[in-house]
Biopython code that builds the backbone (N, CA, C, O; Angstrom):
import numpy as np
from Bio.PDB.StructureBuilder import StructureBuilder

atoms = [
    (1, "UNK", "N", (18.588, 15.374, 35.641)),
    (1, "UNK", "CA", (19.546, 14.323, 35.936)),
    (1, "UNK", "C", (20.103, 13.772, 34.626)),
    (1, "UNK", "O", (19.353, 13.480, 33.694)),
    (2, "UNK", "N", (21.402, 13.638, 34.566)),
    (2, "UNK", "CA", (22.043, 13.051, 33.394)),
    (2, "UNK", "C", (22.361, 11.592, 33.707)),
    (2, "UNK", "O", (22.996, 11.279, 34.714)),
    (3, "UNK", "N", (21.912, 10.720, 32.834)),
    (3, "UNK", "CA", (22.109, 9.282, 33.000)),
    (3, "UNK", "C", (23.492, 8.887, 32.500)),
    (3, "UNK", "O", (24.061, 9.539, 31.624)),
    (4, "UNK", "N", (24.022, 7.811, 33.068)),
    (4, "UNK", "CA", (25.275, 7.247, 32.558)),
    (4, "UNK", "C", (24.975, 6.511, 31.261)),
    (4, "UNK", "O", (23.870, 6.004, 31.070)),
    (5, "UNK", "N", (25.945, 6.454, 30.383)),
    (5, "UNK", "CA", (25.788, 5.787, 29.089)),
    (5, "UNK", "C", (26.729, 4.598, 29.019)),
    (5, "UNK", "O", (27.926, 4.720, 29.279)),
    (6, "UNK", "N", (26.173, 3.446, 28.663)),
    (6, "UNK", "CA", (26.987, 2.260, 28.400)),
    (6, "UNK", "C", (26.620, 1.757, 27.009)),
    (6, "UNK", "O", (25.473, 1.399, 26.743)),
    (7, "UNK", "N", (27.617, 1.736, 26.131)),
    (7, "UNK", "CA", (27.430, 1.221, 24.773)),
    (7, "UNK", "C", (27.915, -0.222, 24.786)),
    (7, "UNK", "O", (29.099, -0.482, 24.998)),
    (8, "UNK", "N", (27.009, -1.147, 24.561)),
    (8, "UNK", "CA", (27.332, -2.576, 24.594)),
    (8, "UNK", "C", (28.282, -2.927, 23.445)),
    (8, "UNK", "O", (28.358, -2.208, 22.449)),
    (9, "UNK", "N", (28.996, -4.029, 23.595)),
    (9, "UNK", "CA", (30.031, -4.397, 22.618)),
    (9, "UNK", "C", (29.460, -4.623, 21.217)),
    (9, "UNK", "O", (30.110, -4.269, 20.233)),
    (10, "UNK", "N", (28.264, -5.201, 21.102)),
    (10, "UNK", "CA", (27.683, -5.394, 19.766)),
    (10, "UNK", "C", (27.329, -4.056, 19.118)),
    (10, "UNK", "O", (27.433, -3.908, 17.901)),
    (11, "UNK", "N", (26.915, -3.093, 19.920)),
    (11, "UNK", "CA", (26.642, -1.754, 19.387)),
    (11, "UNK", "C", (27.948, -1.083, 18.961)),
    (11, "UNK", "O", (27.985, -0.382, 17.950)),
    (12, "UNK", "N", (29.012, -1.294, 19.724)),
    (12, "UNK", "CA", (30.324, -0.770, 19.325)),
    (12, "UNK", "C", (30.749, -1.372, 17.989)),
    (12, "UNK", "O", (31.299, -0.673, 17.139)),
    (13, "UNK", "N", (30.495, -2.668, 17.802)),
    (13, "UNK", "CA", (30.797, -3.311, 16.518)),
    (13, "UNK", "C", (29.985, -2.679, 15.394)),
    (13, "UNK", "O", (30.505, -2.446, 14.303)),
    (14, "UNK", "N", (28.704, -2.400, 15.661)),
    (14, "UNK", "CA", (27.867, -1.731, 14.656)),
    (14, "UNK", "C", (28.499, -0.408, 14.245)),
    (14, "UNK", "O", (28.595, -0.101, 13.057)),
    (15, "UNK", "N", (28.926, 0.370, 15.226)),
    (15, "UNK", "CA", (29.507, 1.690, 14.960)),
    (15, "UNK", "C", (30.779, 1.550, 14.139)),
    (15, "UNK", "O", (30.993, 2.312, 13.197)),
    (16, "UNK", "N", (31.629, 0.582, 14.487)),
    (16, "UNK", "CA", (32.863, 0.358, 13.714)),
    (16, "UNK", "C", (32.559, 0.020, 12.257)),
    (16, "UNK", "O", (33.200, 0.542, 11.345)),
    (17, "UNK", "N", (31.576, -0.857, 12.044)),
    (17, "UNK", "CA", (31.210, -1.240, 10.674)),
    (17, "UNK", "C", (30.664, -0.047, 9.894)),
    (17, "UNK", "O", (30.987, 0.127, 8.720)),
    (18, "UNK", "N", (29.853, 0.759, 10.531)),
    (18, "UNK", "CA", (29.303, 1.952, 9.880)),
    (18, "UNK", "C", (30.434, 2.901, 9.508)),
    (18, "UNK", "O", (30.471, 3.421, 8.393)),
    (19, "UNK", "N", (31.354, 3.125, 10.438)),
    (19, "UNK", "CA", (32.474, 4.028, 10.169)),
    (19, "UNK", "C", (33.349, 3.512, 9.037)),
    (19, "UNK", "O", (33.784, 4.291, 8.189)),
    (20, "UNK", "N", (33.612, 2.217, 9.010)),
    (20, "UNK", "CA", (34.409, 1.647, 7.917)),
    (20, "UNK", "C", (33.744, 1.909, 6.574)),
    (20, "UNK", "O", (34.418, 2.251, 5.602)),
    (21, "UNK", "N", (32.426, 1.752, 6.515)),
    (21, "UNK", "CA", (31.713, 1.983, 5.262)),
    (21, "UNK", "C", (31.817, 3.453, 4.866)),
    (21, "UNK", "O", (32.088, 3.765, 3.706)),
    (22, "UNK", "N", (31.602, 4.357, 5.825)),
    (22, "UNK", "CA", (31.667, 5.788, 5.512)),
    (22, "UNK", "C", (33.083, 6.233, 5.155)),
    (22, "UNK", "O", (33.246, 7.128, 4.326)),
    (23, "UNK", "N", (34.098, 5.638, 5.751)),
    (23, "UNK", "CA", (35.483, 5.967, 5.409)),
    (23, "UNK", "C", (35.742, 5.670, 3.939)),
    (23, "UNK", "O", (36.454, 6.420, 3.271)),
    (24, "UNK", "N", (35.172, 4.586, 3.433)),
    (24, "UNK", "CA", (35.348, 4.234, 2.022)),
    (24, "UNK", "C", (34.551, 5.129, 1.085)),
    (24, "UNK", "O", (34.805, 5.144, -0.119)),
    (25, "UNK", "N", (33.590, 5.874, 1.621)),
    (25, "UNK", "CA", (32.757, 6.740, 0.792)),
    (25, "UNK", "C", (33.308, 8.162, 0.706)),
    (25, "UNK", "O", (33.265, 8.778, -0.359)),
    (26, "UNK", "N", (33.820, 8.678, 1.805)),
    (26, "UNK", "CA", (34.235, 10.078, 1.859)),
    (26, "UNK", "C", (35.092, 10.307, 3.090)),
    (26, "UNK", "O", (34.930, 9.626, 4.102)),
    (27, "UNK", "N", (36.000, 11.263, 3.005)),
    (27, "UNK", "CA", (36.813, 11.570, 4.180)),
    (27, "UNK", "C", (36.043, 12.386, 5.213)),
    (27, "UNK", "O", (36.445, 12.448, 6.375)),
    (28, "UNK", "N", (34.940, 13.012, 4.804)),
    (28, "UNK", "CA", (34.170, 13.870, 5.709)),
    (28, "UNK", "C", (33.022, 13.138, 6.410)),
    (28, "UNK", "O", (32.638, 13.521, 7.515)),
    (29, "UNK", "N", (32.478, 12.109, 5.798)),
    (29, "UNK", "CA", (31.308, 11.428, 6.361)),
    (29, "UNK", "C", (31.551, 10.793, 7.732)),
    (29, "UNK", "O", (30.677, 10.889, 8.593)),
    (30, "UNK", "N", (32.692, 10.154, 7.972)),
    (30, "UNK", "CA", (32.882, 9.563, 9.306)),
    (30, "UNK", "C", (32.803, 10.604, 10.425)),
    (30, "UNK", "O", (32.190, 10.359, 11.464)),
    (31, "UNK", "N", (33.417, 11.749, 10.210)),
    (31, "UNK", "CA", (33.386, 12.800, 11.232)),
    (31, "UNK", "C", (31.962, 13.306, 11.446)),
    (31, "UNK", "O", (31.535, 13.506, 12.584)),
    (32, "UNK", "N", (31.228, 13.512, 10.352)),
    (32, "UNK", "CA", (29.843, 13.972, 10.462)),
    (32, "UNK", "C", (28.979, 12.930, 11.171)),
    (32, "UNK", "O", (28.123, 13.272, 11.987)),
    (33, "UNK", "N", (29.212, 11.653, 10.851)),
    (33, "UNK", "CA", (28.453, 10.588, 11.507)),
    (33, "UNK", "C", (28.735, 10.575, 13.009)),
    (33, "UNK", "O", (27.808, 10.467, 13.812)),
    (34, "UNK", "N", (30.008, 10.684, 13.392)),
    (34, "UNK", "CA", (30.353, 10.665, 14.814)),
    (34, "UNK", "C", (29.754, 11.853, 15.561)),
    (34, "UNK", "O", (29.335, 11.714, 16.711)),
    (35, "UNK", "N", (29.711, 13.015, 14.919)),
    (35, "UNK", "CA", (29.075, 14.179, 15.544)),
    (35, "UNK", "C", (27.589, 13.932, 15.766)),
    (35, "UNK", "O", (27.048, 14.268, 16.819)),
    (36, "UNK", "N", (26.932, 13.346, 14.774)),
    (36, "UNK", "CA", (25.507, 13.038, 14.891)),
    (36, "UNK", "C", (25.274, 11.962, 15.956)),
    (36, "UNK", "O", (24.314, 12.040, 16.722)),
    (37, "UNK", "N", (26.144, 10.970, 15.998)),
    (37, "UNK", "CA", (26.045, 9.909, 16.997)),
    (37, "UNK", "C", (26.221, 10.487, 18.406)),
    (37, "UNK", "O", (25.457, 10.158, 19.314)),
    (38, "UNK", "N", (27.224, 11.346, 18.584)),
    (38, "UNK", "CA", (27.442, 11.985, 19.885)),
    (38, "UNK", "C", (26.240, 12.820, 20.303)),
    (38, "UNK", "O", (25.874, 12.851, 21.478)),
    (39, "UNK", "N", (25.637, 13.489, 19.345)),
    (39, "UNK", "CA", (24.432, 14.269, 19.631)),
    (39, "UNK", "C", (23.304, 13.352, 20.105)),
    (39, "UNK", "O", (22.573, 13.688, 21.036)),
    (40, "UNK", "N", (23.169, 12.195, 19.459)),
    (40, "UNK", "CA", (22.164, 11.219, 19.876)),
    (40, "UNK", "C", (22.433, 10.693, 21.276)),
    (40, "UNK", "O", (21.517, 10.569, 22.088)),
    (41, "UNK", "N", (23.700, 10.383, 21.556)),
    (41, "UNK", "CA", (24.066, 9.922, 22.898)),
    (41, "UNK", "C", (23.752, 10.992, 23.939)),
    (41, "UNK", "O", (23.246, 10.690, 25.020)),
    (42, "UNK", "N", (24.056, 12.237, 23.606)),
    (42, "UNK", "CA", (23.778, 13.350, 24.509)),
    (42, "UNK", "C", (22.276, 13.454, 24.795)),
    (42, "UNK", "O", (21.864, 13.659, 25.936)),
    (43, "UNK", "N", (21.476, 13.311, 23.751)),
    (43, "UNK", "CA", (20.021, 13.397, 23.898)),
    (43, "UNK", "C", (19.484, 12.306, 24.812)),
    (43, "UNK", "O", (18.687, 12.586, 25.707)),
    (44, "UNK", "N", (19.911, 11.070, 24.596)),
    (44, "UNK", "CA", (19.338, 9.973, 25.392)),
    (44, "UNK", "C", (19.877, 9.931, 26.818)),
    (44, "UNK", "O", (19.252, 9.320, 27.684)),
    (45, "UNK", "N", (21.016, 10.562, 27.087)),
    (45, "UNK", "CA", (21.484, 10.607, 28.475)),
    (45, "UNK", "C", (20.833, 11.749, 29.245)),
    (45, "UNK", "O", (20.686, 11.670, 30.465)),
    (46, "UNK", "N", (20.444, 12.803, 28.547)),
    (46, "UNK", "CA", (19.790, 13.931, 29.219)),
    (46, "UNK", "C", (18.293, 13.712, 29.402)),
    (46, "UNK", "O", (17.714, 14.155, 30.394)),
    (47, "UNK", "N", (17.670, 13.032, 28.452)),
    (47, "UNK", "CA", (16.220, 12.837, 28.511)),
    (47, "UNK", "C", (15.848, 11.483, 27.904)),
    (47, "UNK", "O", (15.191, 11.438, 26.864)),
    (48, "UNK", "N", (16.254, 10.389, 28.534)),
    (48, "UNK", "CA", (16.077, 9.063, 27.932)),
    (48, "UNK", "C", (14.625, 8.631, 27.761)),
    (48, "UNK", "O", (14.322, 7.834, 26.873)),
    (49, "UNK", "N", (13.735, 9.137, 28.583)),
    (49, "UNK", "CA", (12.339, 8.709, 28.503)),
    (49, "UNK", "C", (11.534, 9.502, 27.476)),
    (49, "UNK", "O", (10.341, 9.256, 27.301)),
    (50, "UNK", "N", (12.172, 10.440, 26.803)),
    (50, "UNK", "CA", (11.499, 11.237, 25.779)),
    (50, "UNK", "C", (10.979, 10.350, 24.642)),
    (50, "UNK", "O", (9.901, 10.591, 24.100)),
    (51, "UNK", "N", (11.750, 9.333, 24.293)),
    (51, "UNK", "CA", (11.365, 8.441, 23.204)),
    (51, "UNK", "C", (10.545, 7.288, 23.762)),
    (51, "UNK", "O", (10.916, 6.666, 24.758)),
    (52, "UNK", "N", (9.435, 7.017, 23.109)),
    (52, "UNK", "CA", (8.518, 5.990, 23.614)),
    (52, "UNK", "C", (9.110, 4.591, 23.476)),
    (52, "UNK", "O", (9.995, 4.344, 22.657)),
    (53, "UNK", "N", (8.596, 3.691, 24.298)),
    (53, "UNK", "CA", (8.985, 2.286, 24.192)),
    (53, "UNK", "C", (8.358, 1.731, 22.928)),
    (53, "UNK", "O", (7.147, 1.827, 22.728)),
    (54, "UNK", "N", (9.188, 1.151, 22.078)),
    (54, "UNK", "CA", (8.693, 0.609, 20.814)),
    (54, "UNK", "C", (8.553, -0.902, 20.872)),
    (54, "UNK", "O", (7.592, -1.465, 20.347)),
    (55, "UNK", "N", (9.495, -1.542, 21.498)),
    (55, "UNK", "CA", (9.533, -3.003, 21.546)),
    (55, "UNK", "C", (9.788, -3.411, 22.993)),
    (55, "UNK", "O", (10.935, -3.467, 23.435)),
    (56, "UNK", "N", (8.716, -3.696, 23.726)),
    (56, "UNK", "CA", (8.818, -4.037, 25.142)),
    (56, "UNK", "C", (9.499, -2.883, 25.881)),
    (56, "UNK", "O", (8.893, -1.821, 26.017)),
    (57, "UNK", "N", (10.710, -3.046, 26.355)),
    (57, "UNK", "CA", (11.409, -1.974, 27.080)),
    (57, "UNK", "C", (12.385, -1.201, 26.196)),
    (57, "UNK", "O", (13.083, -0.311, 26.682)),
    (58, "UNK", "N", (12.442, -1.526, 24.918)),
    (58, "UNK", "CA", (13.424, -0.927, 24.012)),
    (58, "UNK", "C", (12.882, 0.360, 23.407)),
    (58, "UNK", "O", (11.764, 0.414, 22.895)),
    (59, "UNK", "N", (13.704, 1.381, 23.484)),
    (59, "UNK", "CA", (13.382, 2.672, 22.871)),
    (59, "UNK", "C", (14.334, 2.882, 21.699)),
    (59, "UNK", "O", (15.417, 2.297, 21.654)),
    (60, "UNK", "N", (13.924, 3.719, 20.753)),
    (60, "UNK", "CA", (14.767, 3.972, 19.584)),
    (60, "UNK", "C", (14.831, 5.471, 19.326)),
    (60, "UNK", "O", (13.805, 6.146, 19.237)),
    (61, "UNK", "N", (16.047, 5.976, 19.209)),
    (61, "UNK", "CA", (16.267, 7.338, 18.747)),
    (61, "UNK", "C", (16.778, 7.226, 17.319)),
    (61, "UNK", "O", (17.817, 6.613, 17.078)),
    (62, "UNK", "N", (16.056, 7.811, 16.374)),
    (62, "UNK", "CA", (16.502, 7.817, 14.986)),
    (62, "UNK", "C", (17.338, 9.064, 14.750)),
    (62, "UNK", "O", (16.907, 10.177, 15.051)),
    (63, "UNK", "N", (18.540, 8.873, 14.210)),
    (63, "UNK", "CA", (19.416, 10.007, 13.925)),
    (63, "UNK", "C", (18.783, 10.889, 12.859)),
    (63, "UNK", "O", (18.077, 10.401, 11.977)),
    (64, "UNK", "N", (19.038, 12.185, 12.943)),
    (64, "UNK", "CA", (18.427, 13.132, 12.010)),
    (64, "UNK", "C", (19.060, 13.111, 10.624)),
    (64, "UNK", "O", (18.353, 13.144, 9.618)),
    (65, "UNK", "N", (20.383, 13.055, 10.566)),
    (65, "UNK", "CA", (21.082, 13.235, 9.294)),
    (65, "UNK", "C", (21.609, 11.944, 8.681)),
    (65, "UNK", "O", (22.139, 11.953, 7.570)),
    (66, "UNK", "N", (21.466, 10.847, 9.393)),
    (66, "UNK", "CA", (21.927, 9.553, 8.903)),
    (66, "UNK", "C", (20.833, 8.521, 9.136)),
    (66, "UNK", "O", (20.073, 8.639, 10.097)),
    (67, "UNK", "N", (20.740, 7.514, 8.275)),
    (67, "UNK", "CA", (19.631, 6.553, 8.363)),
    (67, "UNK", "C", (19.864, 5.431, 9.379)),
    (67, "UNK", "O", (19.819, 4.250, 9.035)),
    (68, "UNK", "N", (20.112, 5.814, 10.624)),
    (68, "UNK", "CA", (20.390, 4.840, 11.674)),
    (68, "UNK", "C", (19.577, 5.147, 12.922)),
    (68, "UNK", "O", (19.200, 6.290, 13.179)),
    (69, "UNK", "N", (19.317, 4.090, 13.692)),
    (69, "UNK", "CA", (18.626, 4.236, 14.964)),
    (69, "UNK", "C", (19.461, 3.682, 16.098)),
    (69, "UNK", "O", (20.173, 2.690, 15.937)),
    (70, "UNK", "N", (19.368, 4.337, 17.256)),
    (70, "UNK", "CA", (20.018, 3.854, 18.469)),
    (70, "UNK", "C", (18.978, 3.092, 19.278)),
    (70, "UNK", "O", (17.999, 3.679, 19.739)),
    (71, "UNK", "N", (19.179, 1.816, 19.450)),
    (71, "UNK", "CA", (18.257, 0.959, 20.204)),
    (71, "UNK", "C", (18.788, 0.869, 21.634)),
    (71, "UNK", "O", (19.886, 0.362, 21.866)),
    (72, "UNK", "N", (18.000, 1.362, 22.587)),
    (72, "UNK", "CA", (18.499, 1.446, 23.951)),
    (72, "UNK", "C", (17.435, 1.102, 24.984)),
    (72, "UNK", "O", (16.235, 1.125, 24.709)),
    (73, "UNK", "N", (17.918, 0.783, 26.182)),
    (73, "UNK", "CA", (17.047, 0.549, 27.332)),
    (73, "UNK", "C", (17.547, 1.416, 28.486)),
    (73, "UNK", "O", (18.680, 1.896, 28.490)),
    (74, "UNK", "N", (16.662, 1.597, 29.463)),
    (74, "UNK", "CA", (16.993, 2.373, 30.658)),
    (74, "UNK", "C", (16.868, 1.450, 31.864)),
    (74, "UNK", "O", (15.860, 0.766, 32.038)),
    (75, "UNK", "N", (17.906, 1.442, 32.692)),
    (75, "UNK", "CA", (17.870, 0.693, 33.952)),
    (75, "UNK", "C", (18.424, 1.602, 35.039)),
    (75, "UNK", "O", (19.610, 1.929, 35.053)),
    (76, "UNK", "N", (17.548, 2.001, 35.945)),
    (76, "UNK", "CA", (17.875, 2.937, 37.018)),
    (76, "UNK", "C", (18.429, 4.223, 36.411)),
    (76, "UNK", "O", (17.692, 4.937, 35.731)),
    (77, "UNK", "N", (19.706, 4.540, 36.636)),
    (77, "UNK", "CA", (20.274, 5.784, 36.094)),
    (77, "UNK", "C", (21.264, 5.511, 34.957)),
    (77, "UNK", "O", (22.174, 6.303, 34.712)),
    (78, "UNK", "N", (21.074, 4.389, 34.273)),
    (78, "UNK", "CA", (21.980, 3.999, 33.186)),
    (78, "UNK", "C", (21.191, 3.790, 31.899)),
    (78, "UNK", "O", (20.125, 3.174, 31.899)),
    (79, "UNK", "N", (21.735, 4.317, 30.797)),
    (79, "UNK", "CA", (21.190, 4.062, 29.464)),
    (79, "UNK", "C", (22.127, 3.071, 28.786)),
    (79, "UNK", "O", (23.324, 3.325, 28.651)),
    (80, "UNK", "N", (21.571, 1.937, 28.360)),
    (80, "UNK", "CA", (22.343, 0.915, 27.654)),
    (80, "UNK", "C", (21.999, 0.974, 26.173)),
    (80, "UNK", "O", (20.838, 0.804, 25.802)),
    (81, "UNK", "N", (22.994, 1.211, 25.323)),
    (81, "UNK", "CA", (22.785, 1.167, 23.873)),
    (81, "UNK", "C", (23.139, -0.245, 23.428)),
    (81, "UNK", "O", (24.276, -0.692, 23.582)),
    (82, "UNK", "N", (22.144, -0.943, 22.872)),
    (82, "UNK", "CA", (22.321, -2.344, 22.485)),
    (82, "UNK", "C", (22.649, -2.507, 21.009)),
    (82, "UNK", "O", (23.282, -3.487, 20.614)),
    (83, "UNK", "N", (22.217, -1.540, 20.185)),
    (83, "UNK", "CA", (22.432, -1.664, 18.738)),
    (83, "UNK", "C", (22.370, -0.290, 18.085)),
    (83, "UNK", "O", (21.677, 0.611, 18.556)),
    (84, "UNK", "N", (23.107, -0.154, 16.993)),
    (84, "UNK", "CA", (23.013, 1.007, 16.107)),
    (84, "UNK", "C", (22.760, 0.413, 14.731)),
    (84, "UNK", "O", (23.673, -0.107, 14.089)),
    (85, "UNK", "N", (21.508, 0.495, 14.283)),
    (85, "UNK", "CA", (21.099, -0.215, 13.070)),
    (85, "UNK", "C", (20.595, 0.723, 11.992)),
    (85, "UNK", "O", (19.970, 1.746, 12.270)),
    (86, "UNK", "N", (20.884, 0.345, 10.744)),
    (86, "UNK", "CA", (20.333, 1.066, 9.596)),
    (86, "UNK", "C", (18.815, 0.938, 9.631)),
    (86, "UNK", "O", (18.281, -0.111, 9.992)),
    (87, "UNK", "N", (18.138, 1.992, 9.260)),
    (87, "UNK", "CA", (16.673, 2.011, 9.327)),
    (87, "UNK", "C", (16.007, 0.975, 8.425)),
    (87, "UNK", "O", (14.845, 0.631, 8.642)),
    (88, "UNK", "N", (16.716, 0.476, 7.426)),
    (88, "UNK", "CA", (16.141, -0.538, 6.530)),
    (88, "UNK", "C", (16.302, -1.960, 7.081)),
    (88, "UNK", "O", (15.700, -2.903, 6.567)),
    (89, "UNK", "N", (17.116, -2.103, 8.125)),
    (89, "UNK", "CA", (17.320, -3.439, 8.710)),
    (89, "UNK", "C", (16.137, -3.831, 9.570)),
    (89, "UNK", "O", (15.381, -2.984, 10.048)),
    (90, "UNK", "N", (15.997, -5.107, 9.753)),
    (90, "UNK", "CA", (14.919, -5.635, 10.578)),
    (90, "UNK", "C", (15.156, -5.228, 12.035)),
    (90, "UNK", "O", (16.210, -5.538, 12.591)),
    (91, "UNK", "N", (14.194, -4.539, 12.664)),
    (91, "UNK", "CA", (14.388, -4.118, 14.054)),
    (91, "UNK", "C", (14.547, -5.282, 15.028)),
    (91, "UNK", "O", (15.039, -5.090, 16.140)),
    (92, "UNK", "N", (14.143, -6.479, 14.631)),
    (92, "UNK", "CA", (14.325, -7.642, 15.506)),
    (92, "UNK", "C", (15.798, -7.885, 15.820)),
    (92, "UNK", "O", (16.128, -8.457, 16.859)),
    (93, "UNK", "N", (16.681, -7.450, 14.924)),
    (93, "UNK", "CA", (18.117, -7.589, 15.161)),
    (93, "UNK", "C", (18.497, -6.873, 16.448)),
    (93, "UNK", "O", (19.232, -7.419, 17.271)),
    (94, "UNK", "N", (18.002, -5.663, 16.624)),
    (94, "UNK", "CA", (18.287, -4.905, 17.839)),
    (94, "UNK", "C", (17.566, -5.448, 19.044)),
    (94, "UNK", "O", (18.104, -5.444, 20.151)),
    (95, "UNK", "N", (16.353, -5.916, 18.840)),
    (95, "UNK", "CA", (15.535, -6.422, 19.939)),
    (95, "UNK", "C", (16.149, -7.683, 20.540)),
    (95, "UNK", "O", (16.134, -7.867, 21.757)),
    (96, "UNK", "N", (16.682, -8.541, 19.691)),
    (96, "UNK", "CA", (17.252, -9.812, 20.164)),
    (96, "UNK", "C", (18.501, -9.617, 21.018)),
    (96, "UNK", "O", (18.900, -10.525, 21.747)),
    (97, "UNK", "N", (19.112, -8.459, 20.936)),
    (97, "UNK", "CA", (20.344, -8.208, 21.686)),
    (97, "UNK", "C", (20.094, -7.851, 23.149)),
    (97, "UNK", "O", (21.021, -7.863, 23.958)),
    (98, "UNK", "N", (18.874, -7.542, 23.484)),
    (98, "UNK", "CA", (18.579, -7.116, 24.861)),
    (98, "UNK", "C", (18.411, -8.328, 25.756)),
    (98, "UNK", "O", (18.158, -8.182, 26.952)),
]
sb = StructureBuilder()
sb.init_structure("model")
sb.init_model(0)
sb.init_chain("A")
sb.init_seg("    ")
for serial, (resi, resn, name, xyz) in enumerate(atoms, 1):
    if name == "N":
        sb.init_residue(resn, " ", resi, " ")
    sb.init_atom(name, np.array(xyz, "f"), 0.0, 1.0, " ", f" {name:<3s}", serial, name[0])
structure = sb.get_structure()
């Protein structure tokens, strides 16, 4: 079963900020980041329970090629992405958004 994906507005803001930073670094990095992000979204919609609960009901998928994590929850057949945070940031930032 493939779950529906809903990216919350604060997570969308995170993605925009990340892309803006990568755009200033290289013309190729934004595209590579989006491909990695799409791969992460694909993974959590196909098998959302693969990643263990880290913070109450919050699960985290860490991207392979970029230092970011997708903080998400599962409700019925929907995966909600609440935050996309740099791995050096305090995870409480993502937790407080749920």
